[in-house]
N, CA, C, O and the ligand as a Tripos MOL2 file, in Angstrom:
@<TRIPOS>MOLECULE
protein
  253   251    64     0     0
PROTEIN
NO_CHARGES

@<TRIPOS>ATOM
      1 N         -43.3670   51.5980   28.8600 N.3       1 MET1
      2 CA        -42.6030   51.3880   30.0930 C.3       1 MET1
      3 C         -41.6950   52.5890   30.3710 C.2       1 MET1
      4 O         -41.2140   53.2440   29.4450 O.2       1 MET1
      5 N         -41.4750   52.8580   31.6110 N.am      2 SER2
      6 CA        -40.5900   53.9670   31.9560 C.3       2 SER2
      7 C         -39.8240   53.6260   33.2190 C.2       2 SER2
      8 O         -40.1170   54.1250   34.3050 O.2       2 SER2
      9 N         -38.8480   52.7720   33.0460 N.am      3 ARG3
     10 CA        -38.0240   52.4160   34.2020 C.3       3 ARG3
     11 C         -36.9090   53.4400   34.3840 C.2       3 ARG3
     12 O         -36.3030   53.8910   33.4120 O.2       3 ARG3
     13 N         -36.6560   53.7880   35.5840 N.am      4 SER4
     14 CA        -35.6100   54.7720   35.8670 C.3       4 SER4
     15 C         -34.3570   54.0880   36.4010 C.2       4 SER4
     16 O         -33.5980   54.6650   37.1780 O.2       4 SER4
     17 N         -34.1620   52.8670   35.9750 N.am      5 ASP5
     18 CA        -33.0090   52.1170   36.4640 C.3       5 ASP5
     19 C         -31.9800   51.9410   35.3520 C.2       5 ASP5
     20 O         -31.2140   50.9770   35.3410 O.2       5 ASP5
     21 N         -31.9790   52.8960   34.4110 N.am      6 GLY6
     22 CA        -31.0230   52.8190   33.3190 C.3       6 GLY6
     23 C         -31.2730   51.6210   32.4300 C.2       6 GLY6
     24 O         -30.3600   50.8550   32.1220 O.2       6 GLY6
     25 N         -32.5020   51.4710   32.0250 N.am      7 ASP7
     26 CA        -32.8670   50.3090   31.2240 C.3       7 ASP7
     27 C         -32.3190   50.4150   29.8040 C.2       7 ASP7
     28 O         -32.1080   49.4040   29.1340 O.2       7 ASP7
     29 N         -32.0920   51.6430   29.3530 N.am      8 ASP8
     30 CA        -31.6300   51.8320   27.9900 C.3       8 ASP8
     31 C         -30.1160   51.6570   27.8640 C.2       8 ASP8
     32 O         -29.5670   51.5920   26.7640 O.2       8 ASP8
     33 N         -29.4750   51.5860   28.9960 N.am      9 ARG9
     34 CA        -28.0220   51.4640   28.9370 C.3       9 ARG9
     35 C         -27.6050   50.0120   28.6940 C.2       9 ARG9
     36 O         -28.2230   49.0840   29.2150 O.2       9 ARG9
     37 N         -26.5730   49.8320   27.9140 N.am     10 PRO10
     38 CA        -26.0680   48.4680   27.6930 C.3      10 PRO10
     39 C         -25.4770   47.9020   28.9780 C.2      10 PRO10
     40 O         -24.8180   48.6060   29.7420 O.2      10 PRO10
     41 N         -25.7240   46.6300   29.1940 N.am     11 ASP11
     42 CA        -25.2700   46.0240   30.4430 C.3      11 ASP11
     43 C         -23.8000   45.6230   30.3710 C.2      11 ASP11
     44 O         -23.2590   45.0410   31.3110 O.2      11 ASP11
     45 N         -23.1690   45.9350   29.2620 N.am     12 GLU12
     46 CA        -21.7520   45.6310   29.1250 C.3      12 GLU12
     47 C         -21.1040   46.6740   28.2420 C.2      12 GLU12
     48 O         -21.7810   47.5120   27.6460 O.2      12 GLU12
     49 N         -19.7960   46.6150   28.1630 N.am     13 ASP13
     50 CA        -19.0850   47.5970   27.3640 C.3      13 ASP13
     51 C         -19.2350   47.2570   25.8870 C.2      13 ASP13
     52 O         -18.5080   46.4210   25.3500 O.2      13 ASP13
     53 N         -20.1790   47.9120   25.2490 N.am     14 VAL14
     54 CA        -20.4600   47.6290   23.8440 C.3      14 VAL14
     55 C         -19.9830   48.7860   22.9830 C.2      14 VAL14
     56 O         -20.2680   49.9490   23.2710 O.2      14 VAL14
     57 N         -19.2650   48.4600   21.9370 N.am     15 SER15
     58 CA        -18.8060   49.4750   21.0060 C.3      15 SER15
     59 C         -19.3340   49.1670   19.6120 C.2      15 SER15
     60 O         -19.5650   48.0100   19.2610 O.2      15 SER15
     61 N         -19.5190   50.2090   18.8350 N.am     16 CYS16
     62 CA        -20.0270   50.0240   17.4800 C.3      16 CYS16
     63 C         -18.9720   49.3380   16.6170 C.2      16 CYS16
     64 O         -17.8240   49.7790   16.5750 O.2      16 CYS16
     65 N         -19.3530   48.2680   15.9330 N.am     17 PRO17
     66 CA        -18.3870   47.5510   15.0930 C.3      17 PRO17
     67 C         -18.0430   48.3210   13.8250 C.2      17 PRO17
     68 O         -17.1020   47.9630   13.1160 O.2      17 PRO17
     69 N         -18.7960   49.3710   13.5370 N.am     18 PHE18
     70 CA        -18.5880   50.1150   12.2950 C.3      18 PHE18
     71 C         -17.7130   51.3410   12.5100 C.2      18 PHE18
     72 O         -16.7610   51.5690   11.7640 O.2      18 PHE18
     73 N         -18.0350   52.1290   13.5310 N.am     19 CYS19
     74 CA        -17.2800   53.3610   13.7540 C.3      19 CYS19
     75 C         -16.5180   53.3200   15.0690 C.2      19 CYS19
     76 O         -15.7050   54.2020   15.3480 O.2      19 CYS19
     77 N         -16.7780   52.2920   15.8820 N.am     20 GLY20
     78 CA        -16.0260   52.1350   17.1160 C.3      20 GLY20
     79 C         -16.5090   53.0400   18.2380 C.2      20 GLY20
     80 O         -15.8600   53.1310   19.2790 O.2      20 GLY20
     81 N         -17.6260   53.7030   18.0440 N.am     21 SER21
     82 CA        -18.1410   54.5980   19.0690 C.3      21 SER21
     83 C         -18.8440   53.8150   20.1880 C.2      21 SER21
     84 O         -19.4450   52.7660   19.9570 O.2      21 SER21
     85 N         -18.7490   54.3520   21.3820 N.am     22 SER22
     86 CA        -19.3960   53.6920   22.5210 C.3      22 SER22
     87 C         -20.7620   54.2960   22.8040 C.2      22 SER22
     88 O         -21.4210   53.9440   23.7820 O.2      22 SER22
     89 N         -21.1800   55.2180   21.9280 N.am     23 ASP23
     90 CA        -22.4860   55.8530   22.0970 C.3      23 ASP23
     91 C         -23.5590   54.9800   21.4690 C.2      23 ASP23
     92 O         -24.1310   55.3100   20.4300 O.2      23 ASP23
     93 N         -23.8140   53.8530   22.1310 N.am     24 VAL24
     94 CA        -24.7910   52.9150   21.6100 C.3      24 VAL24
     95 C         -25.8840   52.6720   22.6420 C.2      24 VAL24
     96 O         -25.6630   52.8140   23.8440 O.2      24 VAL24
     97 N         -27.0570   52.3060   22.1600 N.am     25 VAL25
     98 CA        -28.1640   51.9950   23.0490 C.3      25 VAL25
     99 C         -28.7110   50.6180   22.7090 C.2      25 VAL25
    100 O         -28.6820   50.1820   21.5580 O.2      25 VAL25
    101 N         -29.2030   49.9590   23.7190 N.am     26 LYS26
    102 CA        -29.7860   48.6400   23.4910 C.3      26 LYS26
    103 C         -31.1930   48.7950   22.9290 C.2      26 LYS26
    104 O         -32.0740   49.3850   23.5550 O.2      26 LYS26
    105 N         -31.3780   48.2480   21.7330 N.am     27 ASP27
    106 CA        -32.6720   48.3960   21.0820 C.3      27 ASP27
    107 C         -33.6910   47.4310   21.6710 C.2      27 ASP27
    108 O         -34.8440   47.7900   21.9120 O.2      27 ASP27
    109 N         -33.2500   46.2170   21.8960 N.am     28 SER28
    110 CA        -34.1440   45.2340   22.4880 C.3      28 SER28
    111 C         -33.3170   44.1530   23.1720 C.2      28 SER28
    112 O         -32.1680   43.9110   22.8030 O.2      28 SER28
    113 N         -33.8950   43.5260   24.1420 N.am     29 ASP29
    114 CA        -33.1740   42.5020   24.8870 C.3      29 ASP29
    115 C         -32.9500   41.2590   24.0410 C.2      29 ASP29
    116 O         -31.9230   40.5890   24.1450 O.2      29 ASP29
    117 N         -33.9110   40.9740   23.2250 N.am     30 PHE30
    118 CA        -33.8140   39.7630   22.4300 C.3      30 PHE30
    119 C         -34.0310   40.0750   20.9530 C.2      30 PHE30
    120 O         -35.0270   40.6870   20.5680 O.2      30 PHE30
    121 N         -33.0880   39.6460   20.1490 N.am     31 GLY31
    122 CA        -33.2060   39.8310   18.7110 C.3      31 GLY31
    123 C         -33.8540   38.6160   18.0930 C.2      31 GLY31
    124 O         -34.7010   37.9730   18.7140 O.2      31 GLY31
    125 N         -33.4660   38.2980   16.8820 N.am     32 PRO32
    126 CA        -33.9950   37.0960   16.2070 C.3      32 PRO32
    127 C         -33.7040   35.8360   17.0220 C.2      32 PRO32
    128 O         -34.4670   34.8710   16.9970 O.2      32 PRO32
    129 N         -32.5950   35.8670   17.7380 N.am     33 GLU33
    130 CA        -32.2590   34.7180   18.5660 C.3      33 GLU33
    131 C         -32.1020   35.1670   20.0110 C.2      33 GLU33
    132 O         -31.8870   36.3440   20.2970 O.2      33 GLU33
    133 N         -32.2120   34.2160   20.8970 N.am     34 VAL34
    134 CA        -32.1570   34.5430   22.3270 C.3      34 VAL34
    135 C         -30.7730   34.9930   22.7380 C.2      34 VAL34
    136 O         -30.6130   35.8230   23.6320 O.2      34 VAL34
    137 N         -29.7680   34.4310   22.0690 N.am     35 SER35
    138 CA        -28.3890   34.7140   22.4680 C.3      35 SER35
    139 C         -27.8620   35.9990   21.8570 C.2      35 SER35
    140 O         -26.6760   36.3070   21.9670 O.2      35 SER35
    141 N         -28.7520   36.7530   21.2080 N.am     36 LYS36
    142 CA        -28.3030   37.9930   20.5820 C.3      36 LYS36
    143 C         -29.0480   39.1860   21.1620 C.2      36 LYS36
    144 O         -30.2120   39.0940   21.5500 O.2      36 LYS36
    145 N         -28.3410   40.3010   21.2070 N.am     37 SER37
    146 CA        -28.9630   41.5440   21.6250 C.3      37 SER37
    147 C         -28.8260   42.5640   20.5070 C.2      37 SER37
    148 O         -27.8000   42.6250   19.8300 O.2      37 SER37
    149 N         -29.8490   43.3500   20.3220 N.am     38 GLN38
    150 CA        -29.8310   44.3280   19.2520 C.3      38 GLN38
    151 C         -29.4840   45.7000   19.8070 C.2      38 GLN38
    152 O         -30.0830   46.1610   20.7790 O.2      38 GLN38
    153 N         -28.5210   46.3390   19.1850 N.am     39 TYR39
    154 CA        -28.0900   47.6570   19.6150 C.3      39 TYR39
    155 C         -28.2180   48.6500   18.4750 C.2      39 TYR39
    156 O         -28.3410   48.2810   17.3070 O.2      39 TYR39
    157 N         -28.1840   49.9330   18.8530 N.am     40 TYR40
    158 CA        -28.2790   50.9830   17.8530 C.3      40 TYR40
    159 C         -27.2300   52.0410   18.1490 C.2      40 TYR40
    160 O         -27.1490   52.5690   19.2570 O.2      40 TYR40
    161 N         -26.4200   52.3420   17.1220 N.am     41 CYS41
    162 CA        -25.3570   53.3250   17.2960 C.3      41 CYS41
    163 C         -25.8840   54.7170   16.9940 C.2      41 CYS41
    164 O         -26.4410   54.9660   15.9250 O.2      41 CYS41
    165 N         -25.7020   55.6180   17.9470 N.am     42 ASN42
    166 CA        -26.1540   56.9950   17.7420 C.3      42 ASN42
    167 C         -25.1580   57.8010   16.9120 C.2      42 ASN42
    168 O         -25.5040   58.8340   16.3390 O.2      42 ASN42
    169 N         -23.9360   57.3210   16.8540 N.am     43 ALA43
    170 CA        -22.8970   58.0530   16.1290 C.3      43 ALA43
    171 C         -23.0980   57.9430   14.6220 C.2      43 ALA43
    172 O         -23.1690   58.9550   13.9240 O.2      43 ALA43
    173 N         -23.1880   56.7220   14.1260 N.am     44 CYS44
    174 CA        -23.3410   56.5220   12.6870 C.3      44 CYS44
    175 C         -24.7600   56.0740   12.3390 C.2      44 CYS44
    176 O         -25.0570   55.7740   11.1820 O.2      44 CYS44
    177 N         -25.6360   56.0310   13.3490 N.am     45 GLU45
    178 CA        -27.0390   55.6810   13.1330 C.3      45 GLU45
    179 C         -27.1820   54.3440   12.4120 C.2      45 GLU45
    180 O         -27.8510   54.2290   11.3850 O.2      45 GLU45
    181 N         -26.5340   53.3530   12.9830 N.am     46 THR46
    182 CA        -26.5870   52.0320   12.3720 C.3      46 THR46
    183 C         -26.9120   50.9820   13.4270 C.2      46 THR46
    184 O         -26.2190   50.8790   14.4390 O.2      46 THR46
    185 N         -27.9510   50.2150   13.1950 N.am     47 PRO47
    186 CA        -28.2750   49.1330   14.1120 C.3      47 PRO47
    187 C         -27.3580   47.9390   13.9020 C.2      47 PRO47
    188 O         -26.9610   47.6310   12.7780 O.2      47 PRO47
    189 N         -27.0280   47.2750   15.0000 N.am     48 PHE48
    190 CA        -26.1950   46.0880   14.8730 C.3      48 PHE48
    191 C         -26.5370   45.1180   15.9880 C.2      48 PHE48
    192 O         -27.1550   45.4800   16.9900 O.2      48 PHE48
    193 N         -26.1250   43.8910   15.7920 N.am     49 GLU49
    194 CA        -26.4030   42.8660   16.7870 C.3      49 GLU49
    195 C         -25.1260   42.4990   17.5220 C.2      49 GLU49
    196 O         -24.0200   42.6050   16.9930 O.2      49 GLU49
    197 N         -25.3130   42.0770   18.7230 N.am     50 ARG50
    198 CA        -24.1720   41.6370   19.5010 C.3      50 ARG50
    199 C         -24.5260   40.2990   20.1600 C.2      50 ARG50
    200 O         -25.5490   40.1630   20.8310 O.2      50 ARG50
    201 N         -23.6710   39.3500   19.9500 N.am     51 ILE51
    202 CA        -23.9230   38.0240   20.4950 C.3      51 ILE51
    203 C         -23.3710   37.9310   21.9130 C.2      51 ILE51
    204 O         -22.2410   38.3360   22.1890 O.2      51 ILE51
    205 N         -24.1790   37.4000   22.7850 N.am     52 LYS52
    206 CA        -23.7390   37.2180   24.1600 C.3      52 LYS52
    207 C         -22.8840   35.9570   24.2570 C.2      52 LYS52
    208 O         -23.3690   34.8480   24.4840 O.2      52 LYS52
    209 N         -21.5880   36.1880   24.0730 N.am     53 TRP53
    210 CA        -20.6880   35.0420   24.0930 C.3      53 TRP53
    211 C         -20.5860   34.4560   25.4930 C.2      53 TRP53
    212 O         -20.2840   33.2740   25.6580 O.2      53 TRP53
    213 N         -20.8350   35.2680   26.4790 N.am     54 GLY54
    214 CA        -20.6950   34.7860   27.8510 C.3      54 GLY54
    215 C         -21.7190   33.7200   28.1810 C.2      54 GLY54
    216 O         -21.4740   32.8350   29.0000 O.2      54 GLY54
    217 N         -22.8720   33.8160   27.5320 N.am     55 GLU55
    218 CA        -23.9290   32.8510   27.8170 C.3      55 GLU55
    219 C         -23.9480   31.7060   26.8110 C.2      55 GLU55
    220 O         -24.5480   30.6560   27.0410 O.2      55 GLU55
    221 N         -23.2780   31.9390   25.6950 N.am     56 ALA56
    222 CA        -23.2630   30.9140   24.6520 C.3      56 ALA56
    223 C         -22.2680   29.8090   25.0060 C.2      56 ALA56
    224 O         -21.1780   30.0570   25.5210 O.2      56 ALA56
    225 N         -22.6740   28.6220   24.7170 N.am     57 ARG57
    226 CA        -21.7880   27.4910   24.9840 C.3      57 ARG57
    227 C         -20.9970   27.1190   23.7310 C.2      57 ARG57
    228 O         -21.4840   27.2220   22.6050 O.2      57 ARG57
    229 N         -19.8130   26.7000   23.9600 N.am     58 ARG58
    230 CA        -19.0010   26.2710   22.8230 C.3      58 ARG58
    231 C         -19.4850   24.9110   22.3410 C.2      58 ARG58
    232 O         -19.8790   24.0580   23.1360 O.2      58 ARG58
    233 N         -19.4490   24.7240   21.0370 N.am     59 PRO59
    234 CA        -19.8600   23.4200   20.4910 C.3      59 PRO59
    235 C         -18.9270   22.3230   20.9600 C.2      59 PRO59
    236 O         -17.7040   22.4460   20.8910 O.2      59 PRO59
    237 N         -19.5160   21.2750   21.4270 N.am     60 ASP60
    238 CA        -18.7180   20.1730   21.9510 C.3      60 ASP60
    239 C         -18.2130   19.3140   20.8000 C.2      60 ASP60
    240 O         -18.9110   18.4370   20.2930 O.2      60 ASP60
    241 N         -16.9830   19.5960   20.4080 N.am     61 THR61
    242 CA        -16.4280   18.8610   19.2750 C.3      61 THR61
    243 C         -15.8020   17.5390   19.7130 C.2      61 THR61
    244 O         -15.5800   16.6410   18.9010 O.2      61 THR61
    245 N         -15.5230   17.4400   21.0150 N.am     62 GLY62
    246 CA        -14.9190   16.2060   21.5130 C.3      62 GLY62
    247 C         -15.9740   15.1470   21.7910 C.2      62 GLY62
    248 O         -17.1700   15.3670   21.5990 O.2      62 GLY62
    249 N         -15.5060   14.0010   22.2450 N.am     63 ARG63
    250 CA        -16.4540   12.9410   22.5630 C.3      63 ARG63
    251 C         -16.6760   12.8830   24.0660 C.2      63 ARG63
    252 O         -17.4460   12.0510   24.5440 O.2      63 ARG63
    253 ZN        -21.3730   53.5360   14.8270 Zn       64 ZN64
@<TRIPOS>BOND
     1     1     2 1
     2     2     3 1
     3     3     4 2
     4     3     5 am
     5     5     6 1
     6     6     7 1
     7     7     8 2
     8     7     9 am
     9     9    10 1
    10    10    11 1
    11    11    12 2
    12    11    13 am
    13    13    14 1
    14    14    15 1
    15    15    16 2
    16    15    17 am
    17    17    18 1
    18    18    19 1
    19    19    20 2
    20    19    21 am
    21    21    22 1
    22    22    23 1
    23    23    24 2
    24    23    25 am
    25    25    26 1
    26    26    27 1
    27    27    28 2
    28    27    29 am
    29    29    30 1
    30    30    31 1
    31    31    32 2
    32    31    33 am
    33    33    34 1
    34    34    35 1
    35    35    36 2
    36    35    37 am
    37    37    38 1
    38    38    39 1
    39    39    40 2
    40    39    41 am
    41    41    42 1
    42    42    43 1
    43    43    44 2
    44    43    45 am
    45    45    46 1
    46    46    47 1
    47    47    48 2
    48    47    49 am
    49    49    50 1
    50    50    51 1
    51    51    52 2
    52    51    53 am
    53    53    54 1
    54    54    55 1
    55    55    56 2
    56    55    57 am
    57    57    58 1
    58    58    59 1
    59    59    60 2
    60    59    61 am
    61    61    62 1
    62    62    63 1
    63    63    64 2
    64    63    65 am
    65    65    66 1
    66    66    67 1
    67    67    68 2
    68    67    69 am
    69    69    70 1
    70    70    71 1
    71    71    72 2
    72    71    73 am
    73    73    74 1
    74    74    75 1
    75    75    76 2
    76    75    77 am
    77    77    78 1
    78    78    79 1
    79    79    80 2
    80    79    81 am
    81    81    82 1
    82    82    83 1
    83    83    84 2
    84    83    85 am
    85    85    86 1
    86    86    87 1
    87    87    88 2
    88    87    89 am
    89    89    90 1
    90    90    91 1
    91    91    92 2
    92    91    93 am
    93    93    94 1
    94    94    95 1
    95    95    96 2
    96    95    97 am
    97    97    98 1
    98    98    99 1
    99    99   100 2
   100    99   101 am
   101   101   102 1
   102   102   103 1
   103   103   104 2
   104   103   105 am
   105   105   106 1
   106   106   107 1
   107   107   108 2
   108   107   109 am
   109   109   110 1
   110   110   111 1
   111   111   112 2
   112   111   113 am
   113   113   114 1
   114   114   115 1
   115   115   116 2
   116   115   117 am
   117   117   118 1
   118   118   119 1
   119   119   120 2
   120   119   121 am
   121   121   122 1
   122   122   123 1
   123   123   124 2
   124   123   125 am
   125   125   126 1
   126   126   127 1
   127   127   128 2
   128   127   129 am
   129   129   130 1
   130   130   131 1
   131   131   132 2
   132   131   133 am
   133   133   134 1
   134   134   135 1
   135   135   136 2
   136   135   137 am
   137   137   138 1
   138   138   139 1
   139   139   140 2
   140   139   141 am
   141   141   142 1
   142   142   143 1
   143   143   144 2
   144   143   145 am
   145   145   146 1
   146   146   147 1
   147   147   148 2
   148   147   149 am
   149   149   150 1
   150   150   151 1
   151   151   152 2
   152   151   153 am
   153   153   154 1
   154   154   155 1
   155   155   156 2
   156   155   157 am
   157   157   158 1
   158   158   159 1
   159   159   160 2
   160   159   161 am
   161   161   162 1
   162   162   163 1
   163   163   164 2
   164   163   165 am
   165   165   166 1
   166   166   167 1
   167   167   168 2
   168   167   169 am
   169   169   170 1
   170   170   171 1
   171   171   172 2
   172   171   173 am
   173   173   174 1
   174   174   175 1
   175   175   176 2
   176   175   177 am
   177   177   178 1
   178   178   179 1
   179   179   180 2
   180   179   181 am
   181   181   182 1
   182   182   183 1
   183   183   184 2
   184   183   185 am
   185   185   186 1
   186   186   187 1
   187   187   188 2
   188   187   189 am
   189   189   190 1
   190   190   191 1
   191   191   192 2
   192   191   193 am
   193   193   194 1
   194   194   195 1
   195   195   196 2
   196   195   197 am
   197   197   198 1
   198   198   199 1
   199   199   200 2
   200   199   201 am
   201   201   202 1
   202   202   203 1
   203   203   204 2
   204   203   205 am
   205   205   206 1
   206   206   207 1
   207   207   208 2
   208   207   209 am
   209   209   210 1
   210   210   211 1
   211   211   212 2
   212   211   213 am
   213   213   214 1
   214   214   215 1
   215   215   216 2
   216   215   217 am
   217   217   218 1
   218   218   219 1
   219   219   220 2
   220   219   221 am
   221   221   222 1
   222   222   223 1
   223   223   224 2
   224   223   225 am
   225   225   226 1
   226   226   227 1
   227   227   228 2
   228   227   229 am
   229   229   230 1
   230   230   231 1
   231   231   232 2
   232   231   233 am
   233   233   234 1
   234   234   235 1
   235   235   236 2
   236   235   237 am
   237   237   238 1
   238   238   239 1
   239   239   240 2
   240   239   241 am
   241   241   242 1
   242   242   243 1
   243   243   244 2
   244   243   245 am
   245   245   246 1
   246   246   247 1
   247   247   248 2
   248   247   249 am
   249   249   250 1
   250   250   251 1
   251   251   252 2
@<TRIPOS>SUBSTRUCTURE
     1 MET1         2 RESIDUE 1 A MET
     2 SER2         6 RESIDUE 1 A SER
     3 ARG3        10 RESIDUE 1 A ARG
     4 SER4        14 RESIDUE 1 A SER
     5 ASP5        18 RESIDUE 1 A ASP
     6 GLY6        22 RESIDUE 1 A GLY
     7 ASP7        26 RESIDUE 1 A ASP
     8 ASP8        30 RESIDUE 1 A ASP
     9 ARG9        34 RESIDUE 1 A ARG
    10 PRO10       38 RESIDUE 1 A PRO
    11 ASP11       42 RESIDUE 1 A ASP
    12 GLU12       46 RESIDUE 1 A GLU
    13 ASP13       50 RESIDUE 1 A ASP
    14 VAL14       54 RESIDUE 1 A VAL
    15 SER15       58 RESIDUE 1 A SER
    16 CYS16       62 RESIDUE 1 A CYS
    17 PRO17       66 RESIDUE 1 A PRO
    18 PHE18       70 RESIDUE 1 A PHE
    19 CYS19       74 RESIDUE 1 A CYS
    20 GLY20       78 RESIDUE 1 A GLY
    21 SER21       82 RESIDUE 1 A SER
    22 SER22       86 RESIDUE 1 A SER
    23 ASP23       90 RESIDUE 1 A ASP
    24 VAL24       94 RESIDUE 1 A VAL
    25 VAL25       98 RESIDUE 1 A VAL
    26 LYS26      102 RESIDUE 1 A LYS
    27 ASP27      106 RESIDUE 1 A ASP
    28 SER28      110 RESIDUE 1 A SER
    29 ASP29      114 RESIDUE 1 A ASP
    30 PHE30      118 RESIDUE 1 A PHE
    31 GLY31      122 RESIDUE 1 A GLY
    32 PRO32      126 RESIDUE 1 A PRO
    33 GLU33      130 RESIDUE 1 A GLU
    34 VAL34      134 RESIDUE 1 A VAL
    35 SER35      138 RESIDUE 1 A SER
    36 LYS36      142 RESIDUE 1 A LYS
    37 SER37      146 RESIDUE 1 A SER
    38 GLN38      150 RESIDUE 1 A GLN
    39 TYR39      154 RESIDUE 1 A TYR
    40 TYR40      158 RESIDUE 1 A TYR
    41 CYS41      162 RESIDUE 1 A CYS
    42 ASN42      166 RESIDUE 1 A ASN
    43 ALA43      170 RESIDUE 1 A ALA
    44 CYS44      174 RESIDUE 1 A CYS
    45 GLU45      178 RESIDUE 1 A GLU
    46 THR46      182 RESIDUE 1 A THR
    47 PRO47      186 RESIDUE 1 A PRO
    48 PHE48      190 RESIDUE 1 A PHE
    49 GLU49      194 RESIDUE 1 A GLU
    50 ARG50      198 RESIDUE 1 A ARG
    51 ILE51      202 RESIDUE 1 A ILE
    52 LYS52      206 RESIDUE 1 A LYS
    53 TRP53      210 RESIDUE 1 A TRP
    54 GLY54      214 RESIDUE 1 A GLY
    55 GLU55      218 RESIDUE 1 A GLU
    56 ALA56      222 RESIDUE 1 A ALA
    57 ARG57      226 RESIDUE 1 A ARG
    58 ARG58      230 RESIDUE 1 A ARG
    59 PRO59      234 RESIDUE 1 A PRO
    60 ASP60      238 RESIDUE 1 A ASP
    61 THR61      242 RESIDUE 1 A THR
    62 GLY62      246 RESIDUE 1 A GLY
    63 ARG63      250 RESIDUE 1 A ARG
    64 ZN64       253 GROUP 0 **** ****
């Protein structure tokens, strides 16, 4: 695929949890789970996952 619509760019402000760099790329839209996105840091060359909290629902602990 070769989309010229900035497909490789993260759709949100994602920073590396290890080095704090914002030079990250989205590796895939869906990781092991649907609610997770896989990213790759170019600074420290470390892949990491990011959970889409915006789409995730909180567990209903009440009745
Ligand atoms: Zn990093």
